[in-house]
C-alpha positions, 0 to 999 in steps of 0.5 A: 500500500503506498502510504507515507507520512504527510509532507509540506509539499503535499499541503496544496494537493490535500487542501484542494481535495479536502475542500472538494469533499468537505461535506464528508467531514464534521467540520466542513468549513473551507480551508485556506492555504494559510490555515492549512500551513498553520495546522501543518506546523502544529502537527508535531505537537499533536498525538496524530500521525497523518498519512497520504495515500499515493497511486503511481507516485501521485497523492490521491488521499489521506488518512490519520491515526490519533491517540485518544482516551478511546484508543487509536482513532482512524480519521481524515479518510479522504480519497479522490473520486477518480480512484475510488472503488479500487480498495485503496482506502480499505487497504490503508485502514487494514495497514493502520489497524494491523497492530494490537490496539483498540481502534475507533472512528467517528463518521457522519451518518451521511458519509456513505464512503467512510461507512462502507470502508469501516463496515468492510474492515471488520469494525462494529458500529453504533449510532450516536446523535452526531453520526456513527462510532466504529470500534475494532479491537485487534489482539 
């Protein structure tokens, strides 16, 4: 799976991709280049590992793992529509959930793409007032 840590040179690509699909996120505000760069500069101070998904050396998506009190939260699933349906996101989730841990994900109820990925990845689910919580324990 072509998954690698986010680099500063990826910021414009992922910002444009995220803004195009911002309706899928709980925080659906449009992100400016300035806000994106401030966010990137603060990443080392946070408990998140942020990755880009590549296909043929081109950034086509994102995914992250954040250490929380609930466990390791899988988030920021984003994939260019041109490469959907190839199993790239399912493989990224499988790669990031391969080590023993408790994994969680919070997904908007109308985000059908992410709902499908977590269901196909063996997560259990429960509805909440704000969406769906997925959980999986790997021992």
